[in-house]
DRENKOLSE-989456 format. One record per residue (C-alpha): residue in three letters; x, z, y. Coordinates in nm, 2 decimals. Layout:
BEGIN
ALA,X,Z,Y
...
! end
This chain:
BEGIN
MET,19.72,-13.77,4.34
SER,19.44,-13.77,4.58
ASN,19.55,-13.53,4.93
PHE,19.26,-13.31,4.91
ILE,19.34,-13.15,4.61
GLY,19.56,-12.82,4.72
THR,19.45,-12.80,5.08
THR,19.43,-12.51,5.14
PRO,19.09,-12.42,5.46
ASP,19.07,-12.10,5.64
ARG,18.74,-12.12,5.50
PRO,18.52,-12.34,5.26
LEU,18.17,-12.49,5.56
ARG,17.89,-12.27,5.56
LEU,17.66,-12.55,5.42
GLY,17.24,-12.53,5.47
MET,16.98,-12.77,5.23
VAL,16.66,-12.88,5.29
GLY,16.53,-12.99,4.98
GLY,16.64,-13.02,4.64
GLY,16.51,-12.68,4.44
GLN,16.29,-12.68,4.13
GLY,16.29,-13.04,3.97
ALA,16.49,-13.19,4.21
PHE,16.78,-13.45,4.03
ILE,16.94,-13.51,4.39
GLY,16.95,-13.17,4.48
ALA,17.20,-13.08,4.26
VAL,17.38,-13.42,4.26
HIS,17.48,-13.30,4.62
ARG,17.53,-12.97,4.55
MET,17.83,-13.01,4.27
ALA,17.98,-13.26,4.50
ALA,17.97,-13.03,4.76
ARG,18.12,-12.75,4.55
LEU,18.41,-12.99,4.37
ASP,18.73,-12.97,4.63
GLY,18.65,-12.62,4.76
GLN,18.53,-12.72,5.10
PHE,18.17,-12.62,5.10
GLU,18.00,-12.31,5.04
LEU,17.61,-12.33,5.00
VAL,17.54,-12.03,5.26
ALA,17.13,-12.09,5.32
GLY,16.85,-12.35,5.25
ALA,16.45,-12.50,5.27
LEU,16.47,-12.57,4.96
SER,16.12,-12.73,4.87
SER,15.87,-12.75,5.12
ASN,15.62,-12.55,4.83
PRO,15.69,-12.20,5.00
ASP,15.68,-12.00,4.59
ARG,15.89,-12.30,4.47
ALA,16.14,-12.23,4.76
LEU,16.21,-11.91,4.68
ALA,16.26,-11.93,4.36
SER,16.42,-12.20,4.38
GLY,16.71,-12.00,4.62
GLN,16.68,-11.67,4.43
GLU,16.83,-11.90,4.05
LEU,17.11,-12.01,4.34
GLY,17.14,-11.66,4.41
LEU,17.11,-11.70,4.83
LYS,17.04,-11.39,5.04
PRO,16.70,-11.30,5.08
ASP,16.72,-11.32,5.47
ARG,16.90,-11.71,5.42
ILE,16.61,-11.84,5.17
TYR,16.33,-12.04,5.46
THR,16.02,-12.20,5.33
ASN,16.03,-12.47,5.62
PHE,16.31,-12.64,5.74
GLN,16.22,-12.62,6.11
GLN,16.25,-12.20,6.09
MET,16.60,-12.27,5.92
ALA,16.70,-12.45,6.20
HIS,16.62,-12.19,6.47
ARG,16.76,-11.89,6.32
GLU,17.06,-12.04,6.14
ALA,17.17,-12.18,6.49
GLU,17.06,-11.80,6.63
ARG,17.31,-11.64,6.33
ALA,17.72,-11.58,6.42
ASP,17.74,-11.66,6.07
GLY,17.45,-11.94,6.05
ILE,17.53,-12.31,5.87
ASP,17.80,-12.54,6.05
VAL,17.60,-12.82,5.86
VAL,17.35,-12.92,5.65
SER,17.26,-13.14,5.36
ILE,16.92,-13.30,5.33
VAL,16.79,-13.45,5.04
THR,16.37,-13.48,5.10
PRO,16.20,-13.77,5.03
ASN,16.23,-14.00,5.23
HIS,15.97,-13.98,5.47
GLN,16.05,-13.65,5.53
HIS,16.47,-13.71,5.72
MET,16.35,-13.81,6.04
ALA,16.18,-13.41,6.12
ALA,16.45,-13.26,5.84
ALA,16.76,-13.44,6.07
GLU,16.57,-13.36,6.40
ALA,16.60,-12.93,6.35
PHE,16.94,-12.97,6.30
LEU,17.00,-13.22,6.53
GLN,16.84,-13.00,6.79
GLN,17.08,-12.70,6.74
GLN,17.36,-12.95,6.75
ILE,17.42,-12.87,6.39
HIS,17.59,-13.10,6.16
VAL,17.42,-13.37,5.97
ILE,17.48,-13.48,5.55
CYS,17.17,-13.72,5.52
ASP,17.05,-13.91,5.16
LYS,16.97,-14.31,5.20
PRO,16.78,-14.48,5.36
LEU,16.81,-14.32,5.66
THR,16.39,-14.33,5.78
ASN,16.12,-14.50,5.69
THR,16.08,-14.68,5.96
LEU,16.34,-14.89,6.19
VAL,16.19,-14.73,6.52
GLU,16.23,-14.40,6.33
ALA,16.58,-14.50,6.28
LYS,16.72,-14.58,6.61
ARG,16.54,-14.27,6.71
LEU,16.74,-14.07,6.51
ALA,17.09,-14.29,6.56
ASP,16.99,-14.19,6.98
MET,16.96,-13.82,6.89
ALA,17.25,-13.81,6.66
ALA,17.47,-13.93,6.92
ARG,17.35,-13.68,7.23
SER,17.36,-13.40,7.00
GLY,17.74,-13.47,6.96
ALA,17.73,-13.33,6.57
ILE,17.86,-13.55,6.27
PHE,17.53,-13.76,6.11
VAL,17.71,-13.87,5.72
LEU,17.50,-14.08,5.51
THR,17.54,-14.03,5.15
HIS,17.60,-14.43,5.05
ASN,17.85,-14.29,4.81
TYR,17.96,-14.50,4.62
SER,18.17,-14.65,4.89
GLY,18.32,-14.28,4.80
TYR,18.47,-14.46,4.47
PRO,18.83,-14.53,4.53
MET,18.83,-14.85,4.33
VAL,18.57,-14.97,4.59
ARG,18.84,-14.79,4.83
GLN,19.10,-15.04,4.67
ALA,18.90,-15.33,4.73
ARG,18.85,-15.32,5.08
GLU,19.18,-15.27,5.12
MET,19.29,-15.52,4.95
ILE,19.02,-15.82,5.15
GLN,19.16,-15.64,5.48
ASP,19.51,-15.75,5.38
ASN,19.33,-16.08,5.36
GLN,19.45,-16.08,5.00
LEU,19.10,-16.26,4.91
GLY,19.16,-16.53,5.22
PRO,18.83,-16.57,5.39
ILE,18.55,-16.46,5.21
ARG,18.30,-16.71,5.07
VAL,18.01,-16.56,4.81
VAL,17.94,-16.21,4.73
GLN,17.71,-16.14,4.51
ALA,17.56,-15.81,4.42
GLU,17.28,-15.63,4.19
TYR,17.19,-15.33,4.10
ALA,16.99,-15.27,3.72
GLN,16.75,-15.02,3.66
GLY,16.53,-15.00,3.41
TRP,16.38,-14.64,3.40
LEU,16.04,-14.79,3.59
SER,15.95,-15.08,3.38
GLU,15.63,-14.88,3.28
PRO,15.46,-14.69,3.54
ALA,15.63,-14.35,3.50
GLU,15.50,-14.20,3.83
THR,15.16,-14.23,3.64
THR,15.29,-13.93,3.40
GLY,15.39,-13.63,3.66
LEU,15.78,-13.69,3.69
LYS,15.80,-13.64,4.04
GLN,16.11,-13.88,4.04
ALA,15.85,-14.19,4.06
GLU,15.59,-14.04,4.20
TRP,15.74,-14.01,4.57
ARG,15.98,-14.36,4.54
THR,15.66,-14.52,4.43
ASP,15.42,-14.39,4.70
PRO,15.45,-14.56,5.00
ALA,15.39,-14.28,5.19
ARG,15.70,-14.09,5.14
ALA,15.93,-14.38,5.04
GLY,15.88,-14.61,5.28
ALA,15.79,-15.00,5.33
GLY,16.06,-15.06,5.02
GLY,15.98,-15.01,4.65
SER,16.33,-15.15,4.46
ILE,16.52,-15.26,4.81
GLY,16.53,-14.83,4.93
ASP,16.55,-14.71,4.69
ILE,16.90,-14.91,4.52
GLY,16.87,-15.19,4.67
THR,17.05,-14.97,5.04
HIS,17.34,-14.91,4.80
ALA,17.45,-15.31,4.77
PHE,17.32,-15.42,5.07
HIS,17.59,-15.10,5.21
LEU,17.80,-15.21,4.98
VAL,17.89,-15.56,5.07
HIS,17.93,-15.48,5.41
PHE,18.21,-15.18,5.36
VAL,18.40,-15.34,5.09
THR,18.36,-15.66,5.27
GLY,18.31,-15.60,5.65
LEU,18.06,-15.91,5.64
GLN,17.81,-15.93,5.93
PRO,17.48,-16.02,5.81
GLU,17.27,-16.26,5.96
SER,16.97,-16.32,5.79
LEU,16.81,-16.34,5.47
ALA,16.52,-16.43,5.26
ALA,16.36,-16.17,5.03
ASP,16.11,-16.28,4.70
LEU,15.97,-15.93,4.59
THR,15.84,-15.78,4.33
THR,15.63,-15.60,4.17
PHE,15.54,-15.67,3.80
VAL,15.40,-15.31,3.68
PRO,15.03,-15.31,3.75
GLY,14.89,-15.14,3.99
ARG,15.22,-15.00,4.17
GLN,15.21,-14.98,4.55
LEU,15.64,-15.13,4.62
ASP,15.84,-15.39,4.48
ASP,16.06,-15.27,4.22
ASN,16.26,-15.65,4.16
ALA,16.41,-15.82,4.45
HIS,16.62,-16.17,4.50
ILE,16.75,-16.12,4.83
MET,17.00,-16.43,5.02
LEU,17.17,-16.34,5.29
ARG,17.43,-16.59,5.55
PHE,17.69,-16.36,5.70
ALA,17.81,-16.49,6.04
GLY,18.17,-16.69,5.93
GLY,17.91,-16.90,5.67
ALA,18.04,-16.69,5.39
ARG,17.69,-16.63,5.13
GLY,17.55,-16.39,4.98
LEU,17.29,-16.25,4.71
ILE,17.16,-15.96,4.60
TRP,16.93,-15.82,4.33
THR,16.81,-15.50,4.29
SER,16.58,-15.41,3.99
GLN,16.44,-15.10,3.88
ILE,16.18,-15.28,3.55
ALA,16.57,-15.44,3.42
ILE,16.56,-15.27,3.03
GLY,16.85,-15.19,2.87
GLN,17.02,-15.18,3.22
ASP,17.12,-14.78,3.31
ASN,17.25,-14.81,3.67
ALA,17.43,-15.11,3.66
LEU,17.60,-15.17,4.04
ARG,17.80,-15.46,4.05
LEU,18.03,-15.62,4.27
ARG,18.16,-15.94,4.33
VAL,18.34,-16.15,4.61
PHE,18.50,-16.48,4.59
GLY,18.73,-16.59,4.87
GLU,18.95,-16.93,4.88
LYS,19.26,-16.74,4.74
ALA,19.11,-16.53,4.55
SER,18.85,-16.26,4.38
LEU,18.74,-15.93,4.26
GLU,18.51,-15.77,4.07
TRP,18.42,-15.42,4.01
CYS,18.12,-15.24,3.82
GLN,18.01,-14.83,3.90
GLU,17.97,-14.83,3.56
ASP,18.33,-14.93,3.44
PRO,18.47,-14.74,3.80
ASN,18.79,-14.71,3.78
ASN,18.90,-15.07,3.68
LEU,18.89,-15.38,3.95
TRP,18.98,-15.70,3.85
PHE,19.19,-15.95,4.07
SER,19.18,-16.28,4.01
ALA,19.40,-16.49,4.19
ARG,19.37,-16.87,4.17
GLY,19.58,-17.01,3.93
GLU,19.73,-16.65,3.77
ALA,19.53,-16.49,3.51
THR,19.30,-16.24,3.56
ARG,19.48,-15.84,3.54
ARG,19.31,-15.52,3.55
ILE,19.43,-15.30,3.89
VAL,19.35,-14.90,3.72
ARG,19.27,-14.61,3.91
ALA,19.58,-14.40,4.03
GLY,19.79,-14.66,3.82
PRO,20.12,-14.86,3.96
GLN,19.92,-15.10,4.10
SER,19.61,-14.89,4.26
SER,19.68,-14.87,4.56
PRO,19.69,-14.56,4.93
SER,19.38,-14.61,5.02
ALA,19.30,-14.59,4.68
GLY,19.51,-14.29,4.61
ARG,19.43,-14.07,4.85
VAL,19.07,-14.02,4.67
SER,19.21,-13.99,4.34
ARG,19.16,-13.63,4.17
ILE,19.34,-13.70,3.85
PRO,19.61,-13.93,3.64
PRO,19.49,-14.29,3.51
GLY,19.34,-14.28,3.15
HIS,19.11,-13.99,3.24
PRO,18.78,-14.10,3.40
GLU,18.63,-14.06,3.71
GLY,18.31,-14.15,3.80
TYR,17.96,-14.04,4.00
LEU,18.01,-13.68,4.08
GLU,18.36,-13.77,4.23
GLY,18.28,-14.02,4.44
PHE,17.95,-13.84,4.59
ALA,18.27,-13.57,4.67
THR,18.47,-13.78,4.81
ILE,18.17,-13.83,5.04
TYR,18.17,-13.48,5.14
CYS,18.53,-13.43,5.16
GLU,18.55,-13.70,5.41
ALA,18.24,-13.52,5.61
ALA,18.42,-13.14,5.58
ARG,18.80,-13.38,5.75
LYS,18.54,-13.52,6.07
ILE,18.32,-13.15,6.04
ARG,18.66,-12.98,6.12
ALA,18.81,-13.23,6.32
ALA,18.45,-13.22,6.54
MET,18.47,-12.80,6.53
ASN,18.86,-12.75,6.64
GLY,18.89,-13.08,6.85
THR,19.15,-13.26,6.65
THR,19.23,-13.63,6.62
LEU,19.02,-13.75,6.26
GLU,19.29,-13.96,6.03
ALA,19.18,-14.30,6.09
ASP,19.24,-14.34,5.66
VAL,18.85,-14.13,5.67
HIS,18.55,-14.35,5.59
THR,18.18,-14.16,5.55
PRO,17.91,-14.41,5.63
GLY,17.66,-14.26,5.90
VAL,17.38,-14.33,6.09
ASP,17.46,-14.65,6.22
ASP,17.48,-14.75,5.90
GLY,17.14,-14.57,5.80
VAL,17.01,-14.76,6.07
ALA,17.16,-15.13,5.91
GLY,16.96,-14.99,5.58
VAL,16.63,-14.96,5.71
ASN,16.67,-15.29,5.87
PHE,16.72,-15.46,5.61
ILE,16.45,-15.32,5.43
GLU,16.26,-15.46,5.65
ALA,16.38,-15.74,5.68
CYS,16.35,-15.79,5.34
VAL,15.97,-15.69,5.34
ARG,15.84,-15.94,5.68
SER,16.04,-16.22,5.47
ASN,15.87,-16.17,5.14
ARG,15.52,-16.18,5.33
GLN,15.66,-16.51,5.54
SER,15.69,-16.69,5.15
SER,16.05,-16.57,5.11
ALA,16.14,-16.73,5.43
TRP,16.45,-16.67,5.64
VAL,16.47,-16.42,5.86
ARG,16.69,-16.23,6.16
LEU,16.85,-15.89,6.10
! end
């Protein structure tokens, strides 16, 4: 069972939120994840760029009137001045606002939890990474799939050399919700994700491809050196890619392939990872997250169950309930928040952080934006190989 559960901190960390107001899907997910293990309390928010919606959203969430803000700059300054000001801010806006919002809070030495991708451009991403380093604040990027127990198990098994040297990695993230021009119907989530001004240069590669790209590195530890990308926009009139095929070359000779699509009819959130080594292979699927499939050469494939007898220590420490009871998206997301809380408390108290605490950070964000720009650059050169 998880050693998250049963711990009683002196007080919950005071959490603020930028974005995530009325009509926003991901804000509610962040709030549930932050609450799940009792590590955070939402006390302040600038929940929308629309002042009326910001006020209404804060009232719905029960925030005190003087902790409801109509812009994040005001929130950063006022919360920094309060004796009971926020310890950490969660940024859940569309991509184009990540940079300015994160800067405002880092300037006040307030810890940051930010949605991905980090920024809209690599220049911005590197600038934000420099600012985060200078501020001394903890910066966490919510690549939430790295919080799943069986993803942690796969990572540990590869680190323990149970697969031998890695030869091939395949990752795919397929959805079908944008197979029609949903952005023209008034659907907010589709509107900003298909708008280059708000989403950046990547469509499917930015929204879900960065998750697949991060998962490959997090699990295998492989360092990508170059890629060749074929980006396609199938829906007429759409400005960004909605399907991509990307080949990868890694340091040491391993090869990889990422398929990312938002026009794959019949697919909901089909994130899948396969890793093939000289001795064995692993396979994990986000829609069946409690099972990890392990195949050793010359042996029958076996199923490793979350919290079961073959579950590893790294998987066990982020499992909350016994096997047979499914843990999934919200729990994996909550693990990122719990790990963030551990990092923030260690920074606040000057204590040593446990070695097995893992959160994606600002460097992962820079790598993700670099991935997006490399894909776009390759595609513009007729899918030529480009360096990462």
